[in-house]
N, C-alpha and C positions, 0 to 999 in steps of 0.2 A: 864905253861899255859900262853897263850897269851891272854890278855884282851884288847878288842877294844871297843870304843864308836861309836855308829852309831845313826843317826836320822831317822825318818820315811822316807821311800823310798830310803834310802842309802843301799849299798850292800857291802858284803865281798866276795872275790873270794878265793877259796881254790883249789890249783893246776890249771890245765887247764880246768877242767870240772865241778866244783861244785861252785854254787853261792848261797849265803844266802842273803835275802833281808828283811829288817824290814818293815812289812806290816802295823802294827798298834801298838801303845803304849797306853794302857788304865790302869791307876792306876799302880799296881804292875805287870801287865801282858804285855807281848810282843808277838805279833803274827809274826812268821817268815815264809817266803816263801823259799822253797829250790828247786833249779834246779840241778839235778844230772842225770848222765846216768842211764838207766834202770838197768844195772848190779850192781849198787851201792845201797845197802839197806839202808833205812833211817827209824829209829824208835825212839820214845820217850824212854828215859832211862828205865822207869819202864816196858815197853813192851819188850825191848831188854833183860832185866834181866829175865823176865818171860819165854821168848823163850829159853834162856840159861838153866834155871832150867828144863824146859820141855825136852830139848835135853839131859841133864845130866841124868834125871830120865829114859828116854827111853833107854839109853845105859846100865843102871844098870839092866833093866829087860830083856835084850837080852841074 
């Protein structure tokens, strides 16, 4: 895992098409802005895991 430090309004670029920007830092929370192509899905981890569970359970009922 690569660990980077960024301040408010600073960015991280991933590949040629994804940019993460620190929008706000408040206490122990950080708000990030994400710019990515429409064909790249972006989810919070807990949402992504729920989607994976849903897809797995759908396949079992087929």
